[in-house]
Biotite code that builds the C-alpha atoms (Angstrom):
import biotite.structure as struc

atoms = struc.array([
    struc.Atom([-92.495, -55.022, -11.313], chain_id="A", res_id=1, res_name="MET", atom_name="CA", element="C"),
    struc.Atom([-90.326, -58.044, -11.982], chain_id="A", res_id=2, res_name="THR", atom_name="CA", element="C"),
    struc.Atom([-86.878, -57.907, -13.557], chain_id="A", res_id=3, res_name="TYR", atom_name="CA", element="C"),
    struc.Atom([-88.089, -59.708, -16.708], chain_id="A", res_id=4, res_name="ALA", atom_name="CA", element="C"),
    struc.Atom([-91.001, -57.294, -17.101], chain_id="A", res_id=5, res_name="ARG", atom_name="CA", element="C"),
    struc.Atom([-88.738, -54.255, -16.598], chain_id="A", res_id=6, res_name="ASN", atom_name="CA", element="C"),
    struc.Atom([-86.266, -55.615, -19.135], chain_id="A", res_id=7, res_name="LYS", atom_name="CA", element="C"),
    struc.Atom([-89.030, -56.263, -21.676], chain_id="A", res_id=8, res_name="ALA", atom_name="CA", element="C"),
    struc.Atom([-90.469, -52.772, -21.102], chain_id="A", res_id=9, res_name="LEU", atom_name="CA", element="C"),
    struc.Atom([-87.029, -51.208, -21.562], chain_id="A", res_id=10, res_name="GLY", atom_name="CA", element="C"),
    struc.Atom([-86.440, -53.150, -24.778], chain_id="A", res_id=11, res_name="GLN", atom_name="CA", element="C"),
    struc.Atom([-89.862, -52.105, -26.086], chain_id="A", res_id=12, res_name="TYR", atom_name="CA", element="C"),
    struc.Atom([-89.082, -48.472, -25.264], chain_id="A", res_id=13, res_name="GLY", atom_name="CA", element="C"),
    struc.Atom([-85.708, -48.655, -27.010], chain_id="A", res_id=14, res_name="GLU", atom_name="CA", element="C"),
    struc.Atom([-87.343, -50.133, -30.116], chain_id="A", res_id=15, res_name="ASN", atom_name="CA", element="C"),
    struc.Atom([-89.849, -47.257, -30.168], chain_id="A", res_id=16, res_name="LEU", atom_name="CA", element="C"),
    struc.Atom([-87.008, -44.774, -29.640], chain_id="A", res_id=17, res_name="ALA", atom_name="CA", element="C"),
    struc.Atom([-85.063, -46.204, -32.607], chain_id="A", res_id=18, res_name="VAL", atom_name="CA", element="C"),
    struc.Atom([-88.134, -45.903, -34.823], chain_id="A", res_id=19, res_name="THR", atom_name="CA", element="C"),
    struc.Atom([-88.638, -42.317, -33.635], chain_id="A", res_id=20, res_name="HIS", atom_name="CA", element="C"),
    struc.Atom([-85.004, -41.311, -34.226], chain_id="A", res_id=21, res_name="LEU", atom_name="CA", element="C"),
    struc.Atom([-84.997, -42.890, -37.684], chain_id="A", res_id=22, res_name="GLU", atom_name="CA", element="C"),
    struc.Atom([-88.223, -41.023, -38.519], chain_id="A", res_id=23, res_name="SER", atom_name="CA", element="C"),
    struc.Atom([-86.288, -37.818, -37.750], chain_id="A", res_id=24, res_name="LEU", atom_name="CA", element="C"),
    struc.Atom([-83.632, -38.827, -40.299], chain_id="A", res_id=25, res_name="GLY", atom_name="CA", element="C"),
    struc.Atom([-81.038, -40.132, -37.857], chain_id="A", res_id=26, res_name="MET", atom_name="CA", element="C"),
    struc.Atom([-78.969, -43.220, -38.597], chain_id="A", res_id=27, res_name="VAL", atom_name="CA", element="C"),
    struc.Atom([-78.609, -45.664, -35.709], chain_id="A", res_id=28, res_name="VAL", atom_name="CA", element="C"),
    struc.Atom([-74.992, -46.821, -35.477], chain_id="A", res_id=29, res_name="LEU", atom_name="CA", element="C"),
    struc.Atom([-75.133, -49.005, -32.378], chain_id="A", res_id=30, res_name="GLN", atom_name="CA", element="C"),
    struc.Atom([-77.470, -50.148, -29.629], chain_id="A", res_id=31, res_name="ARG", atom_name="CA", element="C"),
    struc.Atom([-76.599, -51.147, -26.070], chain_id="A", res_id=32, res_name="ASN", atom_name="CA", element="C"),
    struc.Atom([-72.897, -50.271, -26.143], chain_id="A", res_id=33, res_name="TYR", atom_name="CA", element="C"),
    struc.Atom([-71.371, -51.460, -22.866], chain_id="A", res_id=34, res_name="ARG", atom_name="CA", element="C"),
    struc.Atom([-68.066, -50.635, -21.230], chain_id="A", res_id=35, res_name="CYS", atom_name="CA", element="C"),
    struc.Atom([-66.740, -50.388, -17.678], chain_id="A", res_id=36, res_name="ARG", atom_name="CA", element="C"),
    struc.Atom([-68.459, -46.993, -17.212], chain_id="A", res_id=37, res_name="PHE", atom_name="CA", element="C"),
    struc.Atom([-71.943, -48.257, -18.060], chain_id="A", res_id=38, res_name="GLY", atom_name="CA", element="C"),
    struc.Atom([-74.156, -48.514, -21.112], chain_id="A", res_id=39, res_name="GLU", atom_name="CA", element="C"),
    struc.Atom([-75.229, -46.252, -23.950], chain_id="A", res_id=40, res_name="ILE", atom_name="CA", element="C"),
    struc.Atom([-78.720, -47.177, -25.124], chain_id="A", res_id=41, res_name="ASP", atom_name="CA", element="C"),
    struc.Atom([-78.390, -45.803, -28.664], chain_id="A", res_id=42, res_name="ILE", atom_name="CA", element="C"),
    struc.Atom([-75.536, -44.253, -30.649], chain_id="A", res_id=43, res_name="VAL", atom_name="CA", element="C"),
    struc.Atom([-76.784, -42.465, -33.751], chain_id="A", res_id=44, res_name="ALA", atom_name="CA", element="C"),
    struc.Atom([-75.682, -39.998, -36.399], chain_id="A", res_id=45, res_name="ARG", atom_name="CA", element="C"),
    struc.Atom([-77.668, -36.851, -37.116], chain_id="A", res_id=46, res_name="ASP", atom_name="CA", element="C"),
    struc.Atom([-75.966, -35.414, -40.194], chain_id="A", res_id=47, res_name="GLY", atom_name="CA", element="C"),
    struc.Atom([-72.350, -35.029, -39.103], chain_id="A", res_id=48, res_name="SER", atom_name="CA", element="C"),
    struc.Atom([-73.220, -34.980, -35.387], chain_id="A", res_id=49, res_name="THR", atom_name="CA", element="C"),
    struc.Atom([-72.738, -38.074, -33.257], chain_id="A", res_id=50, res_name="LEU", atom_name="CA", element="C"),
    struc.Atom([-75.714, -38.477, -30.930], chain_id="A", res_id=51, res_name="VAL", atom_name="CA", element="C"),
    struc.Atom([-75.619, -40.417, -27.677], chain_id="A", res_id=52, res_name="ILE", atom_name="CA", element="C"),
    struc.Atom([-79.206, -41.295, -26.721], chain_id="A", res_id=53, res_name="CYS", atom_name="CA", element="C"),
    struc.Atom([-80.439, -42.269, -23.305], chain_id="A", res_id=54, res_name="GLU", atom_name="CA", element="C"),
    struc.Atom([-83.874, -43.909, -23.402], chain_id="A", res_id=55, res_name="VAL", atom_name="CA", element="C"),
    struc.Atom([-86.139, -43.756, -20.371], chain_id="A", res_id=56, res_name="LYS", atom_name="CA", element="C"),
    struc.Atom([-89.321, -45.834, -20.492], chain_id="A", res_id=57, res_name="THR", atom_name="CA", element="C"),
    struc.Atom([-92.085, -45.628, -17.915], chain_id="A", res_id=58, res_name="ARG", atom_name="CA", element="C"),
    struc.Atom([-95.641, -46.929, -17.560], chain_id="A", res_id=59, res_name="THR", atom_name="CA", element="C"),
    struc.Atom([-96.738, -43.936, -15.472], chain_id="A", res_id=60, res_name="SER", atom_name="CA", element="C"),
    struc.Atom([-95.460, -40.672, -14.084], chain_id="A", res_id=61, res_name="ILE", atom_name="CA", element="C"),
    struc.Atom([-96.276, -41.597, -10.485], chain_id="A", res_id=62, res_name="THR", atom_name="CA", element="C"),
    struc.Atom([-92.578, -41.411, -9.613], chain_id="A", res_id=63, res_name="HIS", atom_name="CA", element="C"),
    struc.Atom([-91.776, -38.594, -12.040], chain_id="A", res_id=64, res_name="GLY", atom_name="CA", element="C"),
    struc.Atom([-91.498, -38.276, -15.790], chain_id="A", res_id=65, res_name="THR", atom_name="CA", element="C"),
    struc.Atom([-88.851, -40.168, -17.737], chain_id="A", res_id=66, res_name="PRO", atom_name="CA", element="C"),
    struc.Atom([-86.992, -36.878, -18.287], chain_id="A", res_id=67, res_name="PHE", atom_name="CA", element="C"),
    struc.Atom([-86.789, -36.275, -14.540], chain_id="A", res_id=68, res_name="GLU", atom_name="CA", element="C"),
    struc.Atom([-84.697, -39.443, -14.236], chain_id="A", res_id=69, res_name="ALA", atom_name="CA", element="C"),
    struc.Atom([-81.767, -37.647, -15.898], chain_id="A", res_id=70, res_name="ILE", atom_name="CA", element="C"),
    struc.Atom([-79.884, -36.129, -12.986], chain_id="A", res_id=71, res_name="THR", atom_name="CA", element="C"),
    struc.Atom([-76.649, -34.159, -13.154], chain_id="A", res_id=72, res_name="GLY", atom_name="CA", element="C"),
    struc.Atom([-74.809, -37.313, -12.137], chain_id="A", res_id=73, res_name="GLN", atom_name="CA", element="C"),
    struc.Atom([-76.441, -39.305, -14.969], chain_id="A", res_id=74, res_name="LYS", atom_name="CA", element="C"),
    struc.Atom([-75.582, -36.545, -17.477], chain_id="A", res_id=75, res_name="ALA", atom_name="CA", element="C"),
    struc.Atom([-71.932, -36.613, -16.358], chain_id="A", res_id=76, res_name="ALA", atom_name="CA", element="C"),
    struc.Atom([-71.889, -40.397, -16.778], chain_id="A", res_id=77, res_name="ARG", atom_name="CA", element="C"),
    struc.Atom([-73.328, -40.054, -20.294], chain_id="A", res_id=78, res_name="LEU", atom_name="CA", element="C"),
    struc.Atom([-70.524, -37.601, -21.158], chain_id="A", res_id=79, res_name="ARG", atom_name="CA", element="C"),
    struc.Atom([-67.919, -40.101, -19.902], chain_id="A", res_id=80, res_name="ARG", atom_name="CA", element="C"),
    struc.Atom([-69.583, -42.878, -21.881], chain_id="A", res_id=81, res_name="LEU", atom_name="CA", element="C"),
    struc.Atom([-69.593, -40.723, -25.021], chain_id="A", res_id=82, res_name="ALA", atom_name="CA", element="C"),
    struc.Atom([-65.885, -40.022, -24.609], chain_id="A", res_id=83, res_name="SER", atom_name="CA", element="C"),
    struc.Atom([-65.162, -43.715, -24.131], chain_id="A", res_id=84, res_name="HIS", atom_name="CA", element="C"),
    struc.Atom([-67.239, -44.673, -27.200], chain_id="A", res_id=85, res_name="TRP", atom_name="CA", element="C"),
    struc.Atom([-65.336, -42.163, -29.337], chain_id="A", res_id=86, res_name="LEU", atom_name="CA", element="C"),
    struc.Atom([-62.002, -43.472, -28.096], chain_id="A", res_id=87, res_name="SER", atom_name="CA", element="C"),
    struc.Atom([-63.042, -47.104, -28.472], chain_id="A", res_id=88, res_name="ASP", atom_name="CA", element="C"),
    struc.Atom([-64.153, -46.519, -32.073], chain_id="A", res_id=89, res_name="HIS", atom_name="CA", element="C"),
    struc.Atom([-61.309, -44.105, -32.964], chain_id="A", res_id=90, res_name="ASP", atom_name="CA", element="C"),
    struc.Atom([-63.805, -41.531, -34.225], chain_id="A", res_id=91, res_name="VAL", atom_name="CA", element="C"),
    struc.Atom([-63.593, -37.743, -34.093], chain_id="A", res_id=92, res_name="THR", atom_name="CA", element="C"),
    struc.Atom([-66.895, -36.282, -35.307], chain_id="A", res_id=93, res_name="PRO", atom_name="CA", element="C"),
    struc.Atom([-67.267, -32.511, -35.715], chain_id="A", res_id=94, res_name="PRO", atom_name="CA", element="C"),
    struc.Atom([-69.764, -32.493, -32.841], chain_id="A", res_id=95, res_name="SER", atom_name="CA", element="C"),
    struc.Atom([-71.296, -34.756, -30.226], chain_id="A", res_id=96, res_name="VAL", atom_name="CA", element="C"),
    struc.Atom([-74.703, -34.307, -28.655], chain_id="A", res_id=97, res_name="ARG", atom_name="CA", element="C"),
    struc.Atom([-76.519, -36.122, -25.871], chain_id="A", res_id=98, res_name="ILE", atom_name="CA", element="C"),
    struc.Atom([-80.263, -36.590, -26.289], chain_id="A", res_id=99, res_name="ASP", atom_name="CA", element="C"),
    struc.Atom([-82.871, -38.197, -24.072], chain_id="A", res_id=100, res_name="VAL", atom_name="CA", element="C"),
    struc.Atom([-85.824, -40.083, -25.498], chain_id="A", res_id=101, res_name="VAL", atom_name="CA", element="C"),
    struc.Atom([-88.796, -40.428, -23.166], chain_id="A", res_id=102, res_name="SER", atom_name="CA", element="C"),
    struc.Atom([-91.220, -43.275, -23.770], chain_id="A", res_id=103, res_name="VAL", atom_name="CA", element="C"),
    struc.Atom([-94.417, -43.324, -21.740], chain_id="A", res_id=104, res_name="LEU", atom_name="CA", element="C"),
    struc.Atom([-96.392, -46.557, -22.144], chain_id="A", res_id=105, res_name="VAL", atom_name="CA", element="C"),
    struc.Atom([-99.823, -46.110, -20.550], chain_id="A", res_id=106, res_name="PRO", atom_name="CA", element="C"),
    struc.Atom([-102.085, -48.996, -19.550], chain_id="A", res_id=107, res_name="GLY", atom_name="CA", element="C"),
    struc.Atom([-104.455, -47.980, -22.345], chain_id="A", res_id=108, res_name="LYS", atom_name="CA", element="C"),
    struc.Atom([-103.776, -46.126, -25.558], chain_id="A", res_id=109, res_name="GLY", atom_name="CA", element="C"),
    struc.Atom([-100.724, -45.535, -27.692], chain_id="A", res_id=110, res_name="ALA", atom_name="CA", element="C"),
    struc.Atom([-97.259, -44.929, -26.244], chain_id="A", res_id=111, res_name="PRO", atom_name="CA", element="C"),
    struc.Atom([-95.972, -41.346, -26.212], chain_id="A", res_id=112, res_name="CYS", atom_name="CA", element="C"),
    struc.Atom([-92.420, -40.832, -27.491], chain_id="A", res_id=113, res_name="VAL", atom_name="CA", element="C"),
    struc.Atom([-90.640, -37.498, -27.015], chain_id="A", res_id=114, res_name="GLU", atom_name="CA", element="C"),
    struc.Atom([-87.032, -36.398, -27.465], chain_id="A", res_id=115, res_name="ARG", atom_name="CA", element="C"),
    struc.Atom([-85.058, -33.640, -25.808], chain_id="A", res_id=116, res_name="VAL", atom_name="CA", element="C"),
    struc.Atom([-81.956, -32.717, -27.744], chain_id="A", res_id=117, res_name="SER", atom_name="CA", element="C"),
    struc.Atom([-78.675, -31.586, -26.215], chain_id="A", res_id=118, res_name="GLY", atom_name="CA", element="C"),
    struc.Atom([-79.316, -32.317, -22.540], chain_id="A", res_id=119, res_name="VAL", atom_name="CA", element="C"),
    struc.Atom([-75.679, -32.571, -21.470], chain_id="A", res_id=120, res_name="ALA", atom_name="CA", element="C"),
])
């Protein structure tokens, strides 16, 4: 897959993830926050909880499901990113949660969007 196609697929997946999170009543605060530690795909608020969302989009599960892409190392990086976002925005919410949104876009049929809450 080319870089442009991967980027477009990732953007499409993030758009679907935003729609999904908003349908659950979450408020999206920021998308694609970047700092020296990496990128947070989506920062949202779920009631009084700040939610850091990692979006994984795939066209097949040949190389594993989107959820399987979240390793212990990736979870640790998401925790560092969350800490940096909080510091950068001078925010101290009562709680912070890290969620993963899986978007599977098959060749035919509708995409499947799923969320796992509190992965790290």
